[in-house]
PDB file with SEQRES, HELIX, SHEET and CRYST1 records, atoms N, CA, C and O in Angstrom:
SEQRES   1 A   74  UNK UNK UNK UNK UNK UNK UNK UNK UNK UNK UNK UNK UNK          
SEQRES   2 A   74  UNK UNK UNK UNK UNK UNK UNK UNK UNK UNK UNK UNK UNK          
SEQRES   3 A   74  UNK UNK UNK UNK UNK UNK UNK UNK UNK UNK UNK UNK UNK          
SEQRES   4 A   74  UNK UNK UNK UNK UNK UNK UNK UNK UNK UNK UNK UNK UNK          
SEQRES   5 A   74  UNK UNK UNK UNK UNK UNK UNK UNK UNK UNK UNK UNK UNK          
SEQRES   6 A   74  UNK UNK UNK UNK UNK UNK UNK UNK UNK                          
HELIX    1 AA1 UNK A   57  UNK A   73  1                                  17    
SHEET    1 AA1 5 UNK A  26  UNK A  31  0                                        
SHEET    2 AA1 5 UNK A  18  UNK A  23 -1                                        
SHEET    3 AA1 5 UNK A   5  UNK A  12 -1                                        
SHEET    4 AA1 5 UNK A  43  UNK A  47 -1                                        
SHEET    5 AA1 5 UNK A  50  UNK A  55 -1                                        
CRYST1    1.000    1.000    1.000  90.00  90.00  90.00 P 1           1          
ATOM      1  N   UNK A   1    -130.807  39.006-114.918  1.00  0.00           N  
ATOM      2  CA  UNK A   1    -130.882  39.100-113.483  1.00  0.00           C  
ATOM      3  C   UNK A   1    -129.516  38.758-112.903  1.00  0.00           C  
ATOM      4  O   UNK A   1    -128.847  37.837-113.370  1.00  0.00           O  
ATOM      5  N   UNK A   2    -129.114  39.495-111.896  1.00  0.00           N  
ATOM      6  CA  UNK A   2    -127.843  39.233-111.222  1.00  0.00           C  
ATOM      7  C   UNK A   2    -128.128  38.586-109.873  1.00  0.00           C  
ATOM      8  O   UNK A   2    -129.143  38.850-109.229  1.00  0.00           O  
ATOM      9  N   UNK A   3    -127.208  37.741-109.477  1.00  0.00           N  
ATOM     10  CA  UNK A   3    -127.378  37.015-108.229  1.00  0.00           C  
ATOM     11  C   UNK A   3    -126.064  37.002-107.482  1.00  0.00           C  
ATOM     12  O   UNK A   3    -125.020  36.705-108.063  1.00  0.00           O  
ATOM     13  N   UNK A   4    -126.101  37.316-106.214  1.00  0.00           N  
ATOM     14  CA  UNK A   4    -124.923  37.193-105.362  1.00  0.00           C  
ATOM     15  C   UNK A   4    -124.969  35.817-104.717  1.00  0.00           C  
ATOM     16  O   UNK A   4    -126.033  35.338-104.324  1.00  0.00           O  
ATOM     17  N   UNK A   5    -123.805  35.187-104.612  1.00  0.00           N  
ATOM     18  CA  UNK A   5    -123.719  33.808-104.131  1.00  0.00           C  
ATOM     19  C   UNK A   5    -122.713  33.738-102.976  1.00  0.00           C  
ATOM     20  O   UNK A   5    -121.634  34.324-103.063  1.00  0.00           O  
ATOM     21  N   UNK A   6    -123.055  33.029-101.901  1.00  0.00           N  
ATOM     22  CA  UNK A   6    -122.093  32.851-100.816  1.00  0.00           C  
ATOM     23  C   UNK A   6    -121.060  31.786-101.182  1.00  0.00           C  
ATOM     24  O   UNK A   6    -121.408  30.705-101.658  1.00  0.00           O  
ATOM     25  N   UNK A   7    -119.799  32.104-100.954  1.00  0.00           N  
ATOM     26  CA  UNK A   7    -118.710  31.167-101.187  1.00  0.00           C  
ATOM     27  C   UNK A   7    -117.820  31.110 -99.958  1.00  0.00           C  
ATOM     28  O   UNK A   7    -117.693  32.089 -99.223  1.00  0.00           O  
ATOM     29  N   UNK A   8    -117.208  29.957 -99.743  1.00  0.00           N  
ATOM     30  CA  UNK A   8    -116.227  29.788 -98.674  1.00  0.00           C  
ATOM     31  C   UNK A   8    -114.846  30.004 -99.284  1.00  0.00           C  
ATOM     32  O   UNK A   8    -114.517  29.405-100.308  1.00  0.00           O  
ATOM     33  N   UNK A   9    -114.047  30.845 -98.665  1.00  0.00           N  
ATOM     34  CA  UNK A   9    -112.695  31.114 -99.153  1.00  0.00           C  
ATOM     35  C   UNK A   9    -111.822  29.897 -98.857  1.00  0.00           C  
ATOM     36  O   UNK A   9    -111.676  29.493 -97.704  1.00  0.00           O  
ATOM     37  N   UNK A  10    -111.242  29.316 -99.916  1.00  0.00           N  
ATOM     38  CA  UNK A  10    -110.411  28.122 -99.746  1.00  0.00           C  
ATOM     39  C   UNK A  10    -108.926  28.409 -99.936  1.00  0.00           C  
ATOM     40  O   UNK A  10    -108.080  27.627 -99.504  1.00  0.00           O  
ATOM     41  N   UNK A  11    -108.607  29.535-100.586  1.00  0.00           N  
ATOM     42  CA  UNK A  11    -107.196  29.934-100.691  1.00  0.00           C  
ATOM     43  C   UNK A  11    -107.117  31.415-101.010  1.00  0.00           C  
ATOM     44  O   UNK A  11    -108.039  31.994-101.583  1.00  0.00           O  
ATOM     45  N   UNK A  12    -105.997  32.016-100.628  1.00  0.00           N  
ATOM     46  CA  UNK A  12    -105.736  33.425-100.890  1.00  0.00           C  
ATOM     47  C   UNK A  12    -104.516  33.546-101.783  1.00  0.00           C  
ATOM     48  O   UNK A  12    -103.562  32.781-101.648  1.00  0.00           O  
ATOM     49  N   UNK A  13    -104.546  34.510-102.698  1.00  0.00           N  
ATOM     50  CA  UNK A  13    -103.408  34.791-103.555  1.00  0.00           C  
ATOM     51  C   UNK A  13    -102.460  35.735-102.815  1.00  0.00           C  
ATOM     52  O   UNK A  13    -102.882  36.464-101.918  1.00  0.00           O  
ATOM     53  N   UNK A  14    -101.213  35.722-103.183  1.00  0.00           N  
ATOM     54  CA  UNK A  14    -100.196  36.525-102.510  1.00  0.00           C  
ATOM     55  C   UNK A  14    -100.384  38.021-102.612  1.00  0.00           C  
ATOM     56  O   UNK A  14     -99.866  38.764-101.778  1.00  0.00           O  
ATOM     57  N   UNK A  15    -101.123  38.489-103.631  1.00  0.00           N  
ATOM     58  CA  UNK A  15    -101.266  39.935-103.817  1.00  0.00           C  
ATOM     59  C   UNK A  15    -102.311  40.564-102.901  1.00  0.00           C  
ATOM     60  O   UNK A  15    -102.408  41.790-102.845  1.00  0.00           O  
ATOM     61  N   UNK A  16    -103.090  39.767-102.187  1.00  0.00           N  
ATOM     62  CA  UNK A  16    -104.115  40.282-101.285  1.00  0.00           C  
ATOM     63  C   UNK A  16    -105.376  40.760-101.981  1.00  0.00           C  
ATOM     64  O   UNK A  16    -106.304  41.236-101.326  1.00  0.00           O  
ATOM     65  N   UNK A  17    -105.423  40.639-103.310  1.00  0.00           N  
ATOM     66  CA  UNK A  17    -106.592  41.084-104.055  1.00  0.00           C  
ATOM     67  C   UNK A  17    -107.425  39.932-104.601  1.00  0.00           C  
ATOM     68  O   UNK A  17    -108.559  40.141-105.031  1.00  0.00           O  
ATOM     69  N   UNK A  18    -106.881  38.728-104.592  1.00  0.00           N  
ATOM     70  CA  UNK A  18    -107.563  37.585-105.181  1.00  0.00           C  
ATOM     71  C   UNK A  18    -107.616  36.419-104.205  1.00  0.00           C  
ATOM     72  O   UNK A  18    -106.734  36.240-103.365  1.00  0.00           O  
ATOM     73  N   UNK A  19    -108.676  35.635-104.343  1.00  0.00           N  
ATOM     74  CA  UNK A  19    -108.846  34.424-103.548  1.00  0.00           C  
ATOM     75  C   UNK A  19    -109.587  33.415-104.410  1.00  0.00           C  
ATOM     76  O   UNK A  19    -110.055  33.740-105.501  1.00  0.00           O  
ATOM     77  N   UNK A  20    -109.687  32.200-103.916  1.00  0.00           N  
ATOM     78  CA  UNK A  20    -110.522  31.188-104.548  1.00  0.00           C  
ATOM     79  C   UNK A  20    -111.627  30.847-103.565  1.00  0.00           C  
ATOM     80  O   UNK A  20    -111.367  30.538-102.402  1.00  0.00           O  
ATOM     81  N   UNK A  21    -112.872  30.908-104.049  1.00  0.00           N  
ATOM     82  CA  UNK A  21    -114.019  30.572-103.232  1.00  0.00           C  
ATOM     83  C   UNK A  21    -114.654  29.290-103.742  1.00  0.00           C  
ATOM     84  O   UNK A  21    -114.498  28.933-104.910  1.00  0.00           O  
ATOM     85  N   UNK A  22    -115.381  28.590-102.853  1.00  0.00           N  
ATOM     86  CA  UNK A  22    -115.990  27.300-103.198  1.00  0.00           C  
ATOM     87  C   UNK A  22    -117.404  27.220-102.641  1.00  0.00           C  
ATOM     88  O   UNK A  22    -117.694  27.696-101.543  1.00  0.00           O  
ATOM     89  N   UNK A  23    -118.270  26.605-103.430  1.00  0.00           N  
ATOM     90  CA  UNK A  23    -119.621  26.248-102.984  1.00  0.00           C  
ATOM     91  C   UNK A  23    -120.083  25.074-103.832  1.00  0.00           C  
ATOM     92  O   UNK A  23    -119.913  25.077-105.051  1.00  0.00           O  
ATOM     93  N   UNK A  24    -120.660  24.084-103.197  1.00  0.00           N  
ATOM     94  CA  UNK A  24    -121.220  22.902-103.877  1.00  0.00           C  
ATOM     95  C   UNK A  24    -120.202  22.229-104.783  1.00  0.00           C  
ATOM     96  O   UNK A  24    -120.556  21.705-105.839  1.00  0.00           O  
ATOM     97  N   UNK A  25    -118.935  22.242-104.372  1.00  0.00           N  
ATOM     98  CA  UNK A  25    -117.896  21.568-105.134  1.00  0.00           C  
ATOM     99  C   UNK A  25    -117.344  22.358-106.307  1.00  0.00           C  
ATOM    100  O   UNK A  25    -116.425  21.897-106.984  1.00  0.00           O  
ATOM    101  N   UNK A  26    -117.890  23.539-106.558  1.00  0.00           N  
ATOM    102  CA  UNK A  26    -117.407  24.392-107.643  1.00  0.00           C  
ATOM    103  C   UNK A  26    -116.553  25.514-107.068  1.00  0.00           C  
ATOM    104  O   UNK A  26    -116.849  26.044-105.997  1.00  0.00           O  
ATOM    105  N   UNK A  27    -115.494  25.874-107.782  1.00  0.00           N  
ATOM    106  CA  UNK A  27    -114.625  26.945-107.315  1.00  0.00           C  
ATOM    107  C   UNK A  27    -114.656  28.113-108.294  1.00  0.00           C  
ATOM    108  O   UNK A  27    -114.948  27.952-109.479  1.00  0.00           O  
ATOM    109  N   UNK A  28    -114.345  29.294-107.762  1.00  0.00           N  
ATOM    110  CA  UNK A  28    -114.309  30.497-108.573  1.00  0.00           C  
ATOM    111  C   UNK A  28    -113.241  31.427-108.020  1.00  0.00           C  
ATOM    112  O   UNK A  28    -113.100  31.573-106.806  1.00  0.00           O  
ATOM    113  N   UNK A  29    -112.493  32.052-108.917  1.00  0.00           N  
ATOM    114  CA  UNK A  29    -111.548  33.074-108.503  1.00  0.00           C  
ATOM    115  C   UNK A  29    -112.341  34.334-108.179  1.00  0.00           C  
ATOM    116  O   UNK A  29    -113.249  34.714-108.918  1.00  0.00           O  
ATOM    117  N   UNK A  30    -111.991  34.978-107.069  1.00  0.00           N  
ATOM    118  CA  UNK A  30    -112.773  36.093-106.528  1.00  0.00           C  
ATOM    119  C   UNK A  30    -111.838  37.246-106.181  1.00  0.00           C  
ATOM    120  O   UNK A  30    -110.746  37.034-105.654  1.00  0.00           O  
ATOM    121  N   UNK A  31    -112.271  38.457-106.477  1.00  0.00           N  
ATOM    122  CA  UNK A  31    -111.549  39.642-106.007  1.00  0.00           C  
ATOM    123  C   UNK A  31    -112.004  39.912-104.569  1.00  0.00           C  
ATOM    124  O   UNK A  31    -113.201  39.908-104.282  1.00  0.00           O  
ATOM    125  N   UNK A  32    -111.050  40.143-103.677  1.00  0.00           N  
ATOM    126  CA  UNK A  32    -111.385  40.366-102.265  1.00  0.00           C  
ATOM    127  C   UNK A  32    -110.878  41.705-101.752  1.00  0.00           C  
ATOM    128  O   UNK A  32    -110.876  41.932-100.542  1.00  0.00           O  
ATOM    129  N   UNK A  33    -110.451  42.594-102.635  1.00  0.00           N  
ATOM    130  CA  UNK A  33    -109.876  43.844-102.155  1.00  0.00           C  
ATOM    131  C   UNK A  33    -110.878  44.778-101.477  1.00  0.00           C  
ATOM    132  O   UNK A  33    -110.459  45.723-100.807  1.00  0.00           O  
ATOM    133  N   UNK A  34    -112.187  44.550-101.625  1.00  0.00           N  
ATOM    134  CA  UNK A  34    -113.179  45.342-100.884  1.00  0.00           C  
ATOM    135  C   UNK A  34    -113.244  44.919 -99.410  1.00  0.00           C  
ATOM    136  O   UNK A  34    -113.725  45.678 -98.569  1.00  0.00           O  
ATOM    137  N   UNK A  35    -112.767  43.725 -99.102  1.00  0.00           N  
ATOM    138  CA  UNK A  35    -112.839  43.176 -97.748  1.00  0.00           C  
ATOM    139  C   UNK A  35    -111.426  42.808 -97.285  1.00  0.00           C  
ATOM    140  O   UNK A  35    -111.001  41.667 -97.471  1.00  0.00           O  
ATOM    141  N   UNK A  36    -110.703  43.738 -96.694  1.00  0.00           N  
ATOM    142  CA  UNK A  36    -109.279  43.517 -96.414  1.00  0.00           C  
ATOM    143  C   UNK A  36    -108.956  42.460 -95.355  1.00  0.00           C  
ATOM    144  O   UNK A  36    -107.823  41.978 -95.319  1.00  0.00           O  
ATOM    145  N   UNK A  37    -109.892  42.086 -94.504  1.00  0.00           N  
ATOM    146  CA  UNK A  37    -109.578  41.165 -93.413  1.00  0.00           C  
ATOM    147  C   UNK A  37    -110.099  39.752 -93.679  1.00  0.00           C  
ATOM    148  O   UNK A  37    -110.520  39.071 -92.744  1.00  0.00           O  
ATOM    149  N   UNK A  38    -110.077  39.304 -94.923  1.00  0.00           N  
ATOM    150  CA  UNK A  38    -110.586  37.976 -95.274  1.00  0.00           C  
ATOM    151  C   UNK A  38    -109.502  36.926 -95.041  1.00  0.00           C  
ATOM    152  O   UNK A  38    -108.326  37.157 -95.322  1.00  0.00           O  
ATOM    153  N   UNK A  39    -109.915  35.776 -94.525  1.00  0.00           N  
ATOM    154  CA  UNK A  39    -108.988  34.667 -94.273  1.00  0.00           C  
ATOM    155  C   UNK A  39    -109.573  33.378 -94.852  1.00  0.00           C  
ATOM    156  O   UNK A  39    -110.778  33.283 -95.087  1.00  0.00           O  
ATOM    157  N   UNK A  40    -108.719  32.402 -95.075  1.00  0.00           N  
ATOM    158  CA  UNK A  40    -109.174  31.084 -95.522  1.00  0.00           C  
ATOM    159  C   UNK A  40    -110.177  30.556 -94.494  1.00  0.00           C  
ATOM    160  O   UNK A  40    -109.938  30.618 -93.288  1.00  0.00           O  
ATOM    161  N   UNK A  41    -111.286  30.043 -94.986  1.00  0.00           N  
ATOM    162  CA  UNK A  41    -112.347  29.534 -94.117  1.00  0.00           C  
ATOM    163  C   UNK A  41    -113.486  30.507 -93.928  1.00  0.00           C  
ATOM    164  O   UNK A  41    -114.565  30.114 -93.484  1.00  0.00           O  
ATOM    165  N   UNK A  42    -113.269  31.791 -94.261  1.00  0.00           N  
ATOM    166  CA  UNK A  42    -114.347  32.779 -94.158  1.00  0.00           C  
ATOM    167  C   UNK A  42    -115.355  32.570 -95.274  1.00  0.00           C  
ATOM    168  O   UNK A  42    -115.024  32.040 -96.335  1.00  0.00           O  
ATOM    169  N   UNK A  43    -116.584  32.991 -95.024  1.00  0.00           N  
ATOM    170  CA  UNK A  43    -117.631  32.983 -96.040  1.00  0.00           C  
ATOM    171  C   UNK A  43    -117.858  34.413 -96.502  1.00  0.00           C  
ATOM    172  O   UNK A  43    -117.888  35.343 -95.696  1.00  0.00           O  
ATOM    173  N   UNK A  44    -118.016  34.575 -97.809  1.00  0.00           N  
ATOM    174  CA  UNK A  44    -118.257  35.895 -98.375  1.00  0.00           C  
ATOM    175  C   UNK A  44    -119.394  35.817 -99.385  1.00  0.00           C  
ATOM    176  O   UNK A  44    -119.624  34.772 -99.995  1.00  0.00           O  
ATOM    177  N   UNK A  45    -120.096  36.920 -99.556  1.00  0.00           N  
ATOM    178  CA  UNK A  45    -121.108  37.042-100.590  1.00  0.00           C  
ATOM    179  C   UNK A  45    -120.403  37.591-101.821  1.00  0.00           C  
ATOM    180  O   UNK A  45    -119.741  38.626-101.751  1.00  0.00           O  
ATOM    181  N   UNK A  46    -120.545  36.899-102.953  1.00  0.00           N  
ATOM    182  CA  UNK A  46    -119.839  37.265-104.182  1.00  0.00           C  
ATOM    183  C   UNK A  46    -120.843  37.700-105.239  1.00  0.00           C  
ATOM    184  O   UNK A  46    -121.822  37.009-105.519  1.00  0.00           O  
ATOM    185  N   UNK A  47    -120.574  38.855-105.813  1.00  0.00           N  
ATOM    186  CA  UNK A  47    -121.398  39.385-106.899  1.00  0.00           C  
ATOM    187  C   UNK A  47    -120.474  39.862-108.008  1.00  0.00           C  
ATOM    188  O   UNK A  47    -119.582  40.676-107.771  1.00  0.00           O  
ATOM    189  N   UNK A  48    -120.683  39.362-109.208  1.00  0.00           N  
ATOM    190  CA  UNK A  48    -119.901  39.758-110.391  1.00  0.00           C  
ATOM    191  C   UNK A  48    -118.400  39.582-110.161  1.00  0.00           C  
ATOM    192  O   UNK A  48    -117.590  40.372-110.645  1.00  0.00           O  
ATOM    193  N   UNK A  49    -118.043  38.533-109.415  1.00  0.00           N  
ATOM    194  CA  UNK A  49    -116.637  38.221-109.203  1.00  0.00           C  
ATOM    195  C   UNK A  49    -115.976  38.948-108.051  1.00  0.00           C  
ATOM    196  O   UNK A  49    -114.784  38.760-107.807  1.00  0.00           O  
ATOM    197  N   UNK A  50    -116.727  39.780-107.334  1.00  0.00           N  
ATOM    198  CA  UNK A  50    -116.185  40.535-106.206  1.00  0.00           C  
ATOM    199  C   UNK A  50    -116.842  40.099-104.904  1.00  0.00           C  
ATOM    200  O   UNK A  50    -118.064  39.973-104.828  1.00  0.00           O  
ATOM    201  N   UNK A  51    -116.024  39.869-103.879  1.00  0.00           N  
ATOM    202  CA  UNK A  51    -116.560  39.614-102.542  1.00  0.00           C  
ATOM    203  C   UNK A  51    -117.038  40.953-101.999  1.00  0.00           C  
ATOM    204  O   UNK A  51    -116.253  41.892-101.869  1.00  0.00           O  
ATOM    205  N   UNK A  52    -118.330  41.038-101.680  1.00  0.00           N  
ATOM    206  CA  UNK A  52    -118.898  42.326-101.278  1.00  0.00           C  
ATOM    207  C   UNK A  52    -119.313  42.380 -99.810  1.00  0.00           C  
ATOM    208  O   UNK A  52    -119.607  43.453 -99.282  1.00  0.00           O  
ATOM    209  N   UNK A  53    -119.337  41.223 -99.158  1.00  0.00           N  
ATOM    210  CA  UNK A  53    -119.759  41.185 -97.756  1.00  0.00           C  
ATOM    211  C   UNK A  53    -119.254  39.904 -97.109  1.00  0.00           C  
ATOM    212  O   UNK A  53    -119.285  38.836 -97.720  1.00  0.00           O  
ATOM    213  N   UNK A  54    -118.791  40.017 -95.874  1.00  0.00           N  
ATOM    214  CA  UNK A  54    -118.400  38.835 -95.105  1.00  0.00           C  
ATOM    215  C   UNK A  54    -119.652  38.288 -94.411  1.00  0.00           C  
ATOM    216  O   UNK A  54    -120.466  39.053 -93.894  1.00  0.00           O  
ATOM    217  N   UNK A  55    -119.798  36.957 -94.404  1.00  0.00           N  
ATOM    218  CA  UNK A  55    -120.954  36.298 -93.808  1.00  0.00           C  
ATOM    219  C   UNK A  55    -120.520  35.393 -92.661  1.00  0.00           C  
ATOM    220  O   UNK A  55    -119.379  34.932 -92.618  1.00  0.00           O  
ATOM    221  N   UNK A  56    -121.434  35.147 -91.741  1.00  0.00           N  
ATOM    222  CA  UNK A  56    -121.198  34.113 -90.740  1.00  0.00           C  
ATOM    223  C   UNK A  56    -121.467  32.772 -91.419  1.00  0.00           C  
ATOM    224  O   UNK A  56    -122.148  32.732 -92.444  1.00  0.00           O  
ATOM    225  N   UNK A  57    -120.951  31.686 -90.875  1.00  0.00           N  
ATOM    226  CA  UNK A  57    -121.277  30.366 -91.455  1.00  0.00           C  
ATOM    227  C   UNK A  57    -122.778  30.103 -91.502  1.00  0.00           C  
ATOM    228  O   UNK A  57    -123.267  29.460 -92.431  1.00  0.00           O  
ATOM    229  N   UNK A  58    -123.506  30.592 -90.511  1.00  0.00           N  
ATOM    230  CA  UNK A  58    -124.953  30.392 -90.470  1.00  0.00           C  
ATOM    231  C   UNK A  58    -125.652  31.164 -91.600  1.00  0.00           C  
ATOM    232  O   UNK A  58    -126.566  30.647 -92.241  1.00  0.00           O  
ATOM    233  N   UNK A  59    -125.209  32.407 -91.835  1.00  0.00           N  
ATOM    234  CA  UNK A  59    -125.787  33.191 -92.927  1.00  0.00           C  
ATOM    235  C   UNK A  59    -125.521  32.523 -94.279  1.00  0.00           C  
ATOM    236  O   UNK A  59    -126.404  32.455 -95.134  1.00  0.00           O  
ATOM    237  N   UNK A  60    -124.301  32.038 -94.458  1.00  0.00           N  
ATOM    238  CA  UNK A  60    -123.945  31.374 -95.712  1.00  0.00           C  
ATOM    239  C   UNK A  60    -124.796  30.123 -95.919  1.00  0.00           C  
ATOM    240  O   UNK A  60    -125.303  29.892 -97.017  1.00  0.00           O  
ATOM    241  N   UNK A  61    -124.955  29.317 -94.870  1.00  0.00           N  
ATOM    242  CA  UNK A  61    -125.752  28.091 -94.976  1.00  0.00           C  
ATOM    243  C   UNK A  61    -127.203  28.415 -95.314  1.00  0.00           C  
ATOM    244  O   UNK A  61    -127.814  27.723 -96.127  1.00  0.00           O  
ATOM    245  N   UNK A  62    -127.757  29.448 -94.706  1.00  0.00           N  
ATOM    246  CA  UNK A  62    -129.140  29.836 -94.980  1.00  0.00           C  
ATOM    247  C   UNK A  62    -129.290  30.289 -96.432  1.00  0.00           C  
ATOM    248  O   UNK A  62    -130.254  29.913 -97.100  1.00  0.00           O  
ATOM    249  N   UNK A  63    -128.349  31.090 -96.924  1.00  0.00           N  
ATOM    250  CA  UNK A  63    -128.394  31.555 -98.313  1.00  0.00           C  
ATOM    251  C   UNK A  63    -128.266  30.393 -99.290  1.00  0.00           C  
ATOM    252  O   UNK A  63    -129.006  30.320-100.271  1.00  0.00           O  
ATOM    253  N   UNK A  64    -127.333  29.488 -99.027  1.00  0.00           N  
ATOM    254  CA  UNK A  64    -127.149  28.337 -99.904  1.00  0.00           C  
ATOM    255  C   UNK A  64    -128.384  27.441 -99.916  1.00  0.00           C  
ATOM    256  O   UNK A  64    -128.750  26.896-100.957  1.00  0.00           O  
ATOM    257  N   UNK A  65    -129.022  27.289 -98.764  1.00  0.00           N  
ATOM    258  CA  UNK A  65    -130.245  26.487 -98.690  1.00  0.00           C  
ATOM    259  C   UNK A  65    -131.368  27.124 -99.518  1.00  0.00           C  
ATOM    260  O   UNK A  65    -132.132  26.415-100.172  1.00  0.00           O  
ATOM    261  N   UNK A  66    -131.467  28.438 -99.491  1.00  0.00           N  
ATOM    262  CA  UNK A  66    -132.481  29.133-100.289  1.00  0.00           C  
ATOM    263  C   UNK A  66    -132.218  28.961-101.779  1.00  0.00           C  
ATOM    264  O   UNK A  66    -133.151  28.751-102.554  1.00  0.00           O  
ATOM    265  N   UNK A  67    -130.955  29.049-102.184  1.00  0.00           N  
ATOM    266  CA  UNK A  67    -130.609  28.848-103.590  1.00  0.00           C  
ATOM    267  C   UNK A  67    -130.950  27.418-104.015  1.00  0.00           C  
ATOM    268  O   UNK A  67    -131.523  27.200-105.082  1.00  0.00           O  
ATOM    269  N   UNK A  68    -130.595  26.453-103.174  1.00  0.00           N  
ATOM    270  CA  UNK A  68    -130.890  25.037-103.464  1.00  0.00           C  
ATOM    271  C   UNK A  68    -132.405  24.829-103.586  1.00  0.00           C  
ATOM    272  O   UNK A  68    -132.867  24.119-104.480  1.00  0.00           O  
ATOM    273  N   UNK A  69    -133.158  25.439-102.701  1.00  0.00           N  
ATOM    274  CA  UNK A  69    -134.622  25.312-102.738  1.00  0.00           C  
ATOM    275  C   UNK A  69    -135.171  25.897-104.036  1.00  0.00           C  
ATOM    276  O   UNK A  69    -136.063  25.313-104.652  1.00  0.00           O  
ATOM    277  N   UNK A  70    -134.651  27.030-104.448  1.00  0.00           N  
ATOM    278  CA  UNK A  70    -135.121  27.663-105.694  1.00  0.00           C  
ATOM    279  C   UNK A  70    -134.793  26.801-106.903  1.00  0.00           C  
ATOM    280  O   UNK A  70    -135.602  26.699-107.825  1.00  0.00           O  
ATOM    281  N   UNK A  71    -133.623  26.181-106.913  1.00  0.00           N  
ATOM    282  CA  UNK A  71    -133.238  25.317-108.030  1.00  0.00           C  
ATOM    283  C   UNK A  71    -134.192  24.142-108.146  1.00  0.00           C  
ATOM    284  O   UNK A  71    -134.613  23.782-109.246  1.00  0.00           O  
ATOM    285  N   UNK A  72    -134.533  23.545-107.015  1.00  0.00           N  
ATOM    286  CA  UNK A  72    -135.395  22.362-107.039  1.00  0.00           C  
ATOM    287  C   UNK A  72    -136.864  22.702-107.267  1.00  0.00           C  
ATOM    288  O   UNK A  72    -137.665  21.815-107.563  1.00  0.00           O  
ATOM    289  N   UNK A  73    -137.221  23.964-107.134  1.00  0.00           N  
ATOM    290  CA  UNK A  73    -138.605  24.383-107.377  1.00  0.00           C  
ATOM    291  C   UNK A  73    -138.895  24.568-108.860  1.00  0.00           C  
ATOM    292  O   UNK A  73    -140.051  24.682-109.266  1.00  0.00           O  
ATOM    293  N   UNK A  74    -137.843  24.596-109.661  1.00  0.00           N  
ATOM    294  CA  UNK A  74    -138.049  24.826-111.113  1.00  0.00           C  
ATOM    295  C   UNK A  74    -138.660  23.650-111.794  1.00  0.00           C  
ATOM    296  O   UNK A  74    -138.892  23.688-113.002  1.00  0.00           O  
TER     297      UNK A  74                                                      
END                                                                             
Protein backbone atom coordinates (compact mmCIF):
# COMPACT_ATOMS: atom_id res chain seq x y z
CA UNK A 1 0.00 0.00 0.00
CA UNK A 2 1.25 3.49 -0.81
CA UNK A 3 0.60 6.49 1.35
CA UNK A 4 1.04 10.18 0.67
CA UNK A 5 2.21 12.18 3.68
CA UNK A 6 2.02 15.93 4.34
CA UNK A 7 5.38 17.54 5.06
CA UNK A 8 6.42 21.10 5.86
CA UNK A 9 9.21 22.40 3.63
CA UNK A 10 12.12 23.38 5.88
CA UNK A 11 14.79 24.07 3.24
CA UNK A 12 15.21 24.32 -0.51
CA UNK A 13 18.17 23.14 -2.57
CA UNK A 14 19.79 25.52 -5.03
CA UNK A 15 18.77 23.52 -8.10
CA UNK A 16 15.03 24.16 -7.57
CA UNK A 17 14.28 20.44 -7.83
CA UNK A 18 14.95 19.32 -4.25
CA UNK A 19 13.83 20.35 -0.79
CA UNK A 20 13.80 18.95 2.72
CA UNK A 21 10.42 18.31 4.30
CA UNK A 22 9.61 17.63 7.97
CA UNK A 23 6.81 16.03 9.95
CA UNK A 24 6.81 14.77 13.55
CA UNK A 25 10.51 15.56 13.90
CA UNK A 26 11.53 13.41 10.92
CA UNK A 27 12.98 14.88 7.75
CA UNK A 28 13.02 13.63 4.18
CA UNK A 29 14.59 14.87 0.98
CA UNK A 30 11.80 15.62 -1.51
CA UNK A 31 11.64 16.35 -5.23
CA UNK A 32 9.62 19.53 -5.79
CA UNK A 33 9.92 20.07 -9.53
CA UNK A 34 6.20 19.28 -10.04
CA UNK A 35 5.36 22.33 -7.89
CA UNK A 36 7.46 25.28 -9.09
CA UNK A 37 6.22 27.91 -6.59
CA UNK A 38 7.18 26.12 -3.35
CA UNK A 39 8.77 28.12 -0.53
CA UNK A 40 10.17 27.32 2.91
CA UNK A 41 7.23 27.01 5.31
CA UNK A 42 4.82 25.62 2.70
CA UNK A 43 3.10 22.29 3.28
CA UNK A 44 3.09 19.70 0.52
CA UNK A 45 1.66 16.22 0.05
CA UNK A 46 4.53 13.82 -0.67
CA UNK A 47 4.17 10.49 -2.44
CA UNK A 48 7.13 8.27 -3.37
CA UNK A 49 9.54 11.13 -2.68
CA UNK A 50 7.75 13.68 -4.88
CA UNK A 51 5.75 16.68 -3.72
CA UNK A 52 2.51 16.27 -5.65
CA UNK A 53 0.23 18.92 -4.15
CA UNK A 54 0.52 22.11 -2.11
CA UNK A 55 -1.61 22.13 1.07
CA UNK A 56 -2.88 24.82 3.39
CA UNK A 57 -1.63 24.54 6.98
CA UNK A 58 -5.15 23.46 7.97
CA UNK A 59 -5.23 20.67 5.37
CA UNK A 60 -1.81 19.44 6.50
CA UNK A 61 -2.85 19.45 10.18
CA UNK A 62 -6.03 17.51 9.38
CA UNK A 63 -4.10 14.91 7.37
CA UNK A 64 -1.45 14.52 10.06
CA UNK A 65 -4.14 14.12 12.72
CA UNK A 66 -5.78 11.34 10.68
CA UNK A 67 -2.44 9.54 10.30
CA UNK A 68 -1.79 9.88 14.05
CA UNK A 69 -5.28 8.53 14.80
CA UNK A 70 -4.71 5.53 12.52
CA UNK A 71 -1.36 4.76 14.17
CA UNK A 72 -2.90 4.76 17.63
CA UNK A 73 -5.84 2.61 16.51
CA UNK A 74 -3.53 -0.32 15.75
